DRENZAZA-995114 format. One line per 8 residues: number of its first residue (from 1); for each residue x, y, z of N, C-alpha, C, O. Coordinates in pm, whole numbers, plus 50000, padded with zeros to 5 digits. Layout:
<atoms>
NUM> X Y Z X Y Z X Y Z X Y Z; ...
</atoms>
This chain:
<atoms>
1> 50118 44508 49025 50086 44375 48978 50212 44293 48955 50321 44328 48999; 50193 44182 48884 50304 44089 48860 50412 44155 48775 50531 44133 48796; 50369 44235 48678 50467 44301 48591 50554 44398 48670 50675 44406 48649; 50491 44471 48761 50567 44564 48843 50666 44492 48933 50778 44539 48953; 50624 44377 48988 50714 44300 49074 50834 44249 48995 50947 44250 49044; 50809 44203 48873 50918 44154 48789 51016 44266 48756 51138 44247 48763; 50964 44381 48722 51051 44493 48689 51133 44538 48810 51250 44573 48796; 51073 44536 48927 51147 44571 49047 51258 44470 49074 51369 44507 49113
9> 51228 44341 49053 51331 44239 49071 51446 44259 48976 51562 44247 49015; 51416 44290 48850 51522 44313 48752 51604 44436 48789 51725 44439 48769; 51537 44538 48842 51609 44658 48883 51706 44628 48996 51819 44678 48997; 51662 44546 49092 51753 44509 49201 51870 44426 49150 51983 44442 49196; 51842 44337 49056 51951 44258 48998 52052 44348 48928 52173 44326 48937; 52000 44449 48859 52090 44543 48791 52175 44619 48892 52293 44644 48868; 52115 44656 49003 52190 44728 49106 52301 44641 49163 52414 44687 49181; 52269 44515 49190 52367 44426 49252 52483 44398 49158 52599 44398 49201
17> 52454 44376 49030 52559 44341 48935 52647 44460 48897 52758 44443 48847; 52596 44579 48920 52674 44698 48882 52732 44771 49002 52778 44885 48990; 52730 44705 49118 52793 44767 49234 52941 44786 49209 53001 44703 49141; 53005 44891 49261 52946 45001 49340 52901 45120 49256 52860 45223 49310; 52908 45104 49121 52873 45218 49035 52725 45251 49041 52686 45366 49021; 52643 45152 49069 52499 45176 49075 52460 45267 49191 52355 45331 49188; 52546 45271 49293 52514 45358 49407 52511 45504 49368 52437 45583 49426; 52592 45541 49269 52592 45681 49224 52461 45719 49159 52423 45836 49156
25> 52391 45618 49105 52263 45644 49038 52146 45630 49135 52046 45700 49121; 52158 45542 49231 52046 45512 49320 52032 45611 49434 51920 45640 49477; 52142 45664 49483 52134 45757 49596 52132 45902 49544 52218 45943 49466; 52032 45976 49590 52017 46116 49552 52012 46203 49678 51979 46155 49787; 52044 46328 49662 52048 46422 49774 51965 46545 49738 51978 46599 49628; 51881 46587 49830 51807 46713 49814 51844 46805 49930 51873 46760 50041; 51842 46935 49903 51882 47034 50002 51773 47054 50108 51663 46999 50099; 51808 47134 50208 51714 47159 50317 51586 47225 50269 51479 47200 50324
33> 51596 47308 50166 51479 47381 50116 51412 47310 49999 51328 47370 49932; 51447 47183 49973 51390 47108 49862 51321 46981 49912 51347 46933 50022; 51232 46930 49827 51169 46800 49850 51168 46724 49717 51166 46784 49610; 51169 46590 49727 51169 46505 49608 51040 46425 49605 51007 46354 49700; 50967 46437 49496 50844 46360 49475 50879 46244 49382 50918 46266 49267; 50864 46121 49431 50910 46002 49359 50791 45932 49297 50687 45913 49360; 50808 45893 49169 50710 45814 49096 50774 45678 49064 50882 45672 49006; 50705 45572 49101 50752 45437 49068 50654 45374 48971 50538 45351 49003
41> 50705 45348 48853 50622 45296 48744 50501 45387 48719 50390 45341 48691; 50526 45517 48730 50422 45615 48700 50328 45647 48814 50239 45730 48798; 50346 45582 48930 50258 45606 49043 50335 45672 49157 50454 45647 49176; 50263 45757 49231 50324 45821 49345 50357 45719 49453 50275 45632 49485; 50475 45730 49508 50512 45642 49618 50446 45689 49747 50428 45809 49768; 50413 45595 49832 50351 45628 49959 50455 45693 50051 50575 45673 50036; 50407 45770 50144 50497 45838 50237 50522 45982 50203 50589 46052 50279; 50469 46029 50093 50485 46168 50056 50622 46199 49999 50697 46110 49958
49> 50653 46328 49997 50780 46373 49940 50896 46336 50031 50880 46329 50153; 51012 46312 49971 51132 46275 50044 51222 46396 50063 51224 46489 49981; 51296 46393 50171 51392 46498 50197 51357 46578 50320 51248 46566 50375; 51452 46662 50362 51584 46683 50300 51682 46574 50338 51663 46501 50435; 51790 46564 50258 51893 46463 50283 51901 46362 50171 51874 46394 50055; 51940 46238 50206 51962 46132 50108 51837 46047 50096 51770 46019 50195; 51806 46006 49973 51697 45910 49948 51740 45814 49838 51835 45840 49764; 51668 45704 49828 51708 45593 49740 51602 45575 49633 51482 45578 49662
57> 51646 45556 49508 51556 45527 49397 51608 45405 49322 51727 45375 49324; 51516 45336 49257 51552 45221 49175 51573 45266 49032 51489 45339 48978; 51680 45226 48970 51705 45269 48831 51602 45211 48736 51552 45101 48754; 51573 45288 48635 51488 45249 48523 51338 45251 48555 51258 45268 48464; 51299 45234 48681 51156 45230 48712 51112 45347 48800 50992 45372 48814; 51208 45419 48859 51174 45533 48944 51211 45664 48875 51314 45674 48808; 51127 45760 48892 51153 45897 48846 51113 45992 48958 51020 45965 49033; 51185 46102 48969 51155 46196 49077 51162 46339 49025 51227 46368 48925
65> 51093 46426 49098 51090 46569 49064 51130 46648 49187 51078 46626 49296; 51222 46741 49168 51263 46830 49277 51167 46949 49287 51128 47008 49186; 51131 46980 49408 51040 47092 49432 51107 47187 49531 51149 47146 49639; 51117 47313 49493 51178 47416 49578 51071 47475 49669 50967 47522 49621; 51096 47473 49800 50999 47522 49898 51022 47667 49938 50946 47720 50020; 51122 47733 49885 51150 47871 49923 51045 47967 49867 50981 47940 49766; 51029 48078 49937 50933 48179 49894 50978 48244 49764 51094 48283 49750; 50887 48255 49670 50917 48318 49541 50844 48451 49531 50739 48473 49591
73> 50904 48539 49452 50847 48672 49430 50808 48685 49284 50887 48658 49194; 50684 48726 49262 50636 48746 49126 50591 48891 49110 50501 48938 49180; 50656 48959 49019 50623 49099 48989 50514 49100 48882 50541 49078 48764; 50392 49128 48924 50280 49129 48830 50297 49247 48734 50309 49361 48779; 50299 49223 48604 50315 49335 48511 50198 49431 48518 50090 49392 48563; 50216 49557 48475 50106 49655 48481 49982 49605 48408 49988 49557 48295; 49870 49617 48476 49742 49573 48423 49650 49693 48404 49635 49776 48494; 49591 49703 48285 49493 49808 48258 49359 49767 48318 49299 49668 48277
81> 49313 49845 48415 49193 49810 48492 49090 49922 48475 49124 50040 48483; 48965 49883 48452 48853 49977 48448 48784 49971 48583 48723 49870 48618; 48793 50080 48660 48738 50081 48795 48585 50085 48792 48523 50094 48686; 48528 50079 48911 48382 50077 48922 48320 50207 48874 48208 50206 48822; 48391 50320 48891 48341 50448 48844 48393 50483 48705 48402 50601 48670; 48427 50381 48626 48462 50396 48483 48585 50482 48460 48585 50569 48373; 48690 50458 48537 48819 50525 48520 48923 50418 48487 48933 50318 48557; 49000 50440 48382 49101 50345 48342 49234 50378 48410 49287 50488 48395
89> 49287 50282 48486 49413 50300 48556 49504 50181 48526 49458 50074 48487; 49633 50203 48544 49733 50098 48525 49792 50063 48662 49848 50149 48730; 49779 49938 48701 49817 49895 48836 49912 49776 48823 49889 49685 48743; 50020 49778 48903 50108 49662 48914 50124 49625 49061 50104 49708 49149; 50159 49499 49084 50165 49447 49221 50277 49345 49233 50341 49308 49134; 50300 49300 49357 50400 49197 49387 50331 49088 49468 50258 49117 49563; 50355 48963 49430 50296 48847 49498 50409 48762 49555 50503 48727 49484; 50398 48729 49683 50494 48641 49750 50423 48509 49779 50321 48506 49847
97> 50478 48399 49727 50414 48269 49745 50522 48162 49756 50638 48185 49722; 50482 48045 49804 50572 47931 49817 50493 47803 49802 50370 47803 49807; 50565 47693 49783 50503 47561 49773 50485 47507 49915 50582 47492 49989; 50361 47479 49951 50333 47425 50084 50320 47273 50084 50344 47210 50187; 50284 47214 49971 50271 47069 49959 50336 47028 49828 50280 47049 49721; 50454 46968 49838 50529 46935 49717 50458 46830 49633 50459 46839 49510; 50397 46732 49696 50330 46624 49620 50214 46678 49538 50200 46645 49421; 50130 46761 49601 50015 46815 49529 50059 46909 49418 49998 46910 49311
105> 50164 46988 49441 50208 47083 49339 50261 47013 49214 50260 47072 49106; 50305 46889 49227 50353 46814 49111 50242 46732 49048 50234 46723 48926; 50156 46672 49130 50057 46577 49080 49928 46643 49033 49862 46590 48943; 49890 46756 49091 49759 46815 49061 49759 46921 48953 49653 46951 48897; 49875 46978 48921 49880 47085 48821 50009 47069 48741 50112 47027 48794; 50002 47103 48612 50118 47086 48526 50233 47177 48567 50347 47132 48580; 50203 47305 48586 50305 47402 48626 50242 47494 48730 50172 47589 48697; 50270 47464 48858 50205 47538 48965 50246 47685 48965 50162 47772 48990
113> 50371 47714 48937 50419 47852 48941 50357 47936 48830 50313 48048 48853; 50353 47882 48710 50294 47955 48598 50144 47977 48621 50092 48085 48592; 50076 47876 48672 49932 47890 48698 49907 47995 48805 49812 48073 48793; 49990 47999 48908 49973 48099 49014 49993 48239 48960 49921 48331 48998; 50089 48258 48873 50116 48390 48817 50001 48438 48729 49962 48554 48736; 49948 48349 48646 49834 48388 48563 49712 48421 48648 49640 48517 48619; 49690 48343 48753 49577 48370 48841 49596 48502 48915 49498 48571 48942; 49719 48538 48949 49745 48665 49017 49706 48783 48927 49648 48880 48975
121> 49738 48776 48800 49701 48883 48708 49549 48897 48698 49496 49008 48702; 49480 48783 48685 49334 48787 48674 49269 48839 48801 49175 48918 48797; 49320 48793 48916 49264 48838 49043 49285 48987 49064 49197 49055 49118; 49400 49039 49022 49426 49183 49034 49324 49264 48955 49270 49363 49005; 49298 49223 48832 49201 49295 48749 49060 49284 48806 48987 49383 48811; 49021 49165 48849 48885 49146 48899 48863 49221 49030 48756 49280 49051; 48961 49220 49119 48945 49286 49248 48936 49437 49233 48850 49500 49294; 49024 49495 49153 49023 49641 49136 48906 49687 49052 48862 49801 49065
129> 48855 49600 48965 48741 49639 48882 48612 49656 48960 48518 49716 48910; 48606 49604 49082 48486 49615 49164 48494 49730 49264 48406 49743 49349; 48597 49813 49256 48615 49923 49352 48628 50056 49280 48683 50061 49170; 48578 50164 49340 48597 50297 49280 48741 50345 49295 48821 50286 49368; 48771 50452 49224 48910 50500 49220 48959 50547 49355 49073 50519 49391; 48876 50616 49432 48923 50671 49559 48959 50560 49658 49048 50579 49741; 48891 50445 49652 48927 50333 49739 49060 50271 49695 49140 50232 49780; 49084 50263 49566 49210 50207 49518 49328 50294 49562 49434 50242 49595
137> 49308 50426 49562 49417 50515 49599 49440 50524 49750 49553 50544 49794; 49334 50509 49828 49346 50533 49972 49341 50408 50057 49378 50412 50175; 49296 50296 50003 49274 50176 50085 49348 50058 50024 49287 49954 49996; 49477 50073 50002 49553 49966 49938 49571 49844 50028 49574 49731 49980; 49584 49867 50158 49607 49754 50250 49489 49658 50249 49508 49536 50245; 49368 49712 50251 49249 49625 50249 49239 49550 50117 49205 49432 50115; 49269 49617 50007 49264 49551 49877 49370 49441 49868 49344 49333 49816; 49489 49468 49919 49595 49366 49917 49556 49244 50000 49579 49131 49959
145> 49497 49268 50117 49454 49155 50201 49345 49074 50132 49345 48951 50139; 49252 49142 50067 49146 49071 49995 49202 48987 49881 49159 48874 49860; 49298 49042 49808 49361 48965 49700 49438 48845 49755 49435 48737 49695; 49506 48863 49868 49583 48752 49926 49490 48638 49967 49522 48521 49944; 49376 48670 50028 49282 48566 50070 49224 48493 49948 49211 48371 49949; 49190 48569 49845 49132 48508 49724 49233 48417 49655 49199 48305 49617; 49356 48464 49639 49459 48383 49575 49492 48259 49657 49507 48150 49602; 49503 48275 49787 49539 48162 49872 49432 48053 49867 49464 47934 49866
153> 49305 48093 49864 49198 47994 49855 49196 47921 49722 49166 47802 49716; 49229 47994 49614 49226 47931 49482 49346 47840 49458 49333 47739 49388; 49461 47872 49513 49583 47794 49489 49606 47686 49594 49706 47615 49587; 49516 47671 49689 49534 47567 49791 49529 47428 49729 49600 47338 49775; 49448 47411 49626 49441 47280 49559 49565 47250 49477 49585 47135 49435; 49649 47348 49453 49774 47328 49378 49895 47312 49471 50008 47297 49424; 49872 47314 49602 49983 47305 49695 50063 47433 49708 50181 47430 49745; 50000 47547 49677 50068 47677 49681 50009 47759 49795 49888 47762 49813
161> 50096 47824 49871 50056 47913 49978 50095 48056 49942 50214 48087 49931; 49995 48142 49924 50020 48283 49894 50037 48356 50027 49943 48365 50106; 50156 48408 50051 50187 48469 50179 50152 48617 50185 50107 48667 50289; 50172 48687 50075 50152 48833 50080 50130 48887 49939 50186 48837 49841; 50048 48991 49932 50024 49062 49806 50036 49211 49835 49975 49261 49930; 50114 49281 49755 50134 49425 49773 50111 49497 49640 50166 49458 49537; 50029 49602 49644 50010 49687 49527 50123 49788 49521 50140 49867 49614; 50200 49787 49413 50316 49873 49403 50281 50016 49362 50317 50112 49429
169> 50210 50028 49253 50188 50161 49198 50056 50165 49123 50014 50066 49063; 49990 50280 49128 49867 50305 49054 49891 50427 48966 49906 50539 49017; 49896 50407 48837 49924 50515 48742 49793 50562 48678 49717 50483 48623; 49770 50692 48688 49648 50752 48635 49678 50822 48502 49792 50859 48477; 49577 50840 48417 49596 50920 48296 49635 51063 48328 49600 51116 48434; 49708 51126 48236 49758 51261 48260 49644 51360 48280 49651 51446 48368; 49541 51349 48201 49428 51441 48214 49361 51426 48350 49321 51525 48412; 49349 51302 48397 49288 51280 48529 49377 51335 48639 49327 51388 48738
177> 49508 51323 48624 49600 51380 48723 49584 51532 48731 49583 51588 48840; 49572 51597 48616 49553 51743 48617 49421 51781 48681 49415 51878 48757; 49316 51706 48651 49185 51737 48710 49188 51719 48861 49131 51801 48934; 49254 51614 48909 49262 51591 49053 49348 51698 49120 49318 51741 49232; 49456 51741 49052 49539 51847 49108 49461 51978 49117 49471 52049 49217; 49384 52010 49013 49303 52133 49017 49197 52126 49127 49171 52225 49194; 49137 52008 49144 49037 51991 49250 49100 52008 49387 49043 52074 49475; 49217 51949 49407 49285 51963 49537 49325 52107 49563 49315 52154 49677
185> 49372 52178 49459 49411 52318 49477 49291 52404 49512 49299 52493 49597; 49178 52379 49445 49057 52455 49477 49010 52427 49620 48965 52518 49690; 49021 52303 49662 48981 52270 49800 49071 52338 49901 49024 52385 50005; 49202 52344 49872 49293 52413 49964 49264 52562 49970 49265 52621 50078; 49236 52623 49855 49203 52766 49854 49075 52793 49933 49065 52892 50005; 48977 52704 49917 48852 52723 49992 48876 52713 50142 48823 52793 50219; 48957 52616 50184 48988 52604 50327 49065 52725 50378 49043 52770 50490; 49156 52780 50295 49231 52898 50336 49139 53019 50355 49156 53095 50450
193> 49042 53036 50265 48949 53147 50280 48862 53132 50404 48835 53230 50474; 48820 53010 50432 48738 52988 50551 48819 53016 50677 48769 53078 50772; 48945 52973 50679 49030 52998 50796 49055 53147 50814 49052 53198 50926; 49080 53219 50701 49102 53364 50710 48977 53435 50761 48987 53527 50842; 48860 53393 50715 48735 53456 50762 48714 53430 50910 48672 53519 50983; 48742 53308 50955 48729 53279 51097 48826 53363 51180 48791 53409 51289; 48948 53383 51128 49044 53469 51198 48997 53612 51208 49011 53675 51313; 48940 53667 51099 48887 53803 51102 48771 53816 51200 48758 53917 51269
201> 48688 53713 51206 48575 53716 51298 48623 53717 51443 48571 53793 51526; 48720 53634 51474 48773 53632 51611 48843 53763 51646 48831 53812 51758; 48918 53820 51548 48987 53947 51573 48888 54060 51599 48909 54144 51686; 48778 54061 51521 48678 54167 51542 48612 54155 51679 48582 54256 51743; 48589 54031 51724 48532 54013 51857 48628 54061 51965 48587 54124 52062; 48757 54030 51946 48857 54075 52044 48866 54227 52047 48878 54285 52155; 48860 54293 51931 48864 54440 51926 48741 54501 51992 48749 54603 52059; 48626 54436 51971 48506 54488 52034 48516 54480 52187 48478 54574 52257
209> 48565 54371 52237 48581 54357 52381 48682 54459 52436 48663 54516 52543; 48793 54481 52358 48890 54580 52401 48830 54721 52404 48857 54799 52495; 48748 54753 52303 48685 54885 52299 48589 54904 52416 48580 55013 52473; 48518 54797 52453 48427 54806 52566 48505 54830 52696 48461 54908 52781; 48619 54764 52712 48700 54783 52832 48754 54925 52839 48751 54988 52944; 48805 54976 52725 48858 55112 52722 48748 55214 52745 48770 55316 52810; 48628 55186 52690 48517 55279 52709 48473 55290 52854 48430 55396 52898; 48485 55180 52927 48447 55183 53069 48548 55258 53154 48513 55309 53261
217> 48675 55267 53108 48778 55333 53188 48850 55434 53099 48930 55394 53015; 48824 55566 53116 48892 55667 53032 49042 55665 53049 49114 55700 52956; 49093 55627 53167 49239 55624 53188 49305 55516 53105 49423 55524 53074; 49229 55415 53069 49287 55307 52989 49329 55358 52851 49430 55313 52797; 49254 55452 52795 49290 55509 52666 49422 55584 52676 49506 55573 52586; 49442 55662 52785 49567 55735 52803 49684 55639 52820 49791 55663 52765; 49665 55531 52895 49771 55431 52913 49805 55364 52780 49922 55336 52752; 49705 55339 52700 49729 55279 52569 49807 55375 52480 49893 55333 52403
225> 49776 55505 52493 49846 55606 52416 49993 55613 52456 50081 55620 52369; 50021 55610 52585 50160 55613 52631 50235 55486 52589 50353 55491 52556; 50167 55375 52590 50231 55250 52548 50266 55255 52400 50372 55206 52359; 50179 55313 52320 50207 55327 52176 50326 55418 52152 50409 55388 52066; 50336 55531 52228 50452 55619 52215 50581 55547 52252 50684 55566 52188; 50575 55466 52355 50693 55389 52396 50738 55293 52287 50857 55275 52264; 50641 55232 52222 50675 55139 52114 50737 55212 51996 50832 55163 51936; 50683 55329 51963 50737 55405 51850 50878 55455 51880 50965 55449 51793
233> 50900 55502 52001 51032 55554 52035 51139 55444 52040 51257 55471 52017; 51098 55323 52068 51194 55213 52073 51249 55180 51936 51359 55124 51925; 51177 55212 51830 51220 55183 51693 51305 55294 51634 51338 55288 51516; 51342 55397 51713 51429 55506 51672 51374 55583 51552 51446 55611 51456; 51245 55615 51557 51184 55692 51450 51198 55842 51480 51193 55884 51595; 51216 55920 51375 51230 56065 51392 51095 56136 51393 51088 56252 51434; 50989 56070 51351 50857 56131 51346 50766 56062 51446 50758 55939 51451; 50699 56142 51527 50605 56088 51625 50468 56146 51594 50453 56267 51578
241> 50369 56061 51586 50232 56101 51555 50155 56109 51686 50145 56011 51760; 50098 56229 51713 50016 56248 51834 49870 56239 51795 49823 56317 51713; 49798 56146 51851 49655 56136 51817 49577 56252 51875 49607 56299 51985; 49478 56298 51803 49394 56409 51845 49263 56353 51901 49195 56278 51831; 49228 56387 52021 49104 56333 52080 48982 56373 51998 48972 56485 51948; 48891 56281 51986 48767 56308 51912 48680 56410 51984 48608 56486 51919; 48687 56414 52115 48605 56509 52192 48642 56654 52159 48556 56742 52158; 48771 56677 52133 48815 56812 52099 48756 56858 51967 48711 56971 51953
249> 48757 56767 51869 48698 56800 51739 48548 56823 51752 48492 56910 51685; 48485 56747 51838 48341 56766 51858 48310 56904 51916 48209 56965 51880; 48394 56953 52002 48374 57085 52062 48378 57194 51955 48294 57284 51954; 48480 57186 51864 48490 57287 51758 48373 57279 51661 48328 57381 51610; 48325 57160 51636 48210 57146 51544 48085 57209 51603 48011 57279 51534; 48063 57185 51732 47948 57243 51797 47957 57396 51802 47856 57466 51787; 48078 57449 51824 48097 57594 51829 48069 57656 51692 48011 57764 51684; 48109 57589 51587 48086 57643 51451 47937 57641 51419 47888 57734 51356
257> 47866 57539 51460 47722 57533 51434 47648 57643 51510 47553 57702 51459; 47695 57670 51633 47629 57774 51713 47651 57912 51652 47561 57996 51654; 47772 57937 51597 47799 58067 51539 47723 58088 51408 47686 58200 51374; 47700 57982 51337 47628 57994 51210 47480 58028 51233 47416 58091 51149; 47426 57985 51347 47288 58014 51375 47271 58160 51418 47159 58204 51446
</atoms>
């Protein structure tokens, strides 16, 4: 209005009468990774944020805010979460975010960074509270992606872009750790017993097949006997065990039965 025009005229007069010292106040510089949001008489100037480089402001009626566009890292403190299966765990995470719209981040929210951090804590608790413990321990990538999408959608109105969310650590109660360790040990022992039983079953089948082959060929037994002697002699043993054929023992048993009759 008319008042704003008058104030702008007075500001220009002040600049002209204080040259060249006024140039130090009127010209500002922002870095490549920064933007300047300018307010003139309390209203946002058209054209959006200024920068990077040099921009001009009018003294006394212009105010500006610097906004850093670089990616920030927020270490979410450990949160006590009650999972879907009623287990209390302590979880911490890391959130990577940046300002995507400098004007909105200044005009729409008082402190965009603080609001994003508080929302990250709440989202972490809500997301993990809807999942059982085994999913939290084994499916962290999916949970992180879900949290990133949720945070990014909520902070879009604040000019914030959430780039990545990572779950750092999941700490379980000591008693639960012992119970899980005992369960894992029992499962390993059960698998070991099953594997050993399968090995014994395969070995017995192989022995049965070998016995059938030897039974079909009497010479095979003699060859096996000579091979065993060769193996024993290679180890430099002083004692050699000669197997006694079962048929010979059967002959003596039959002779004893005949004499007793």
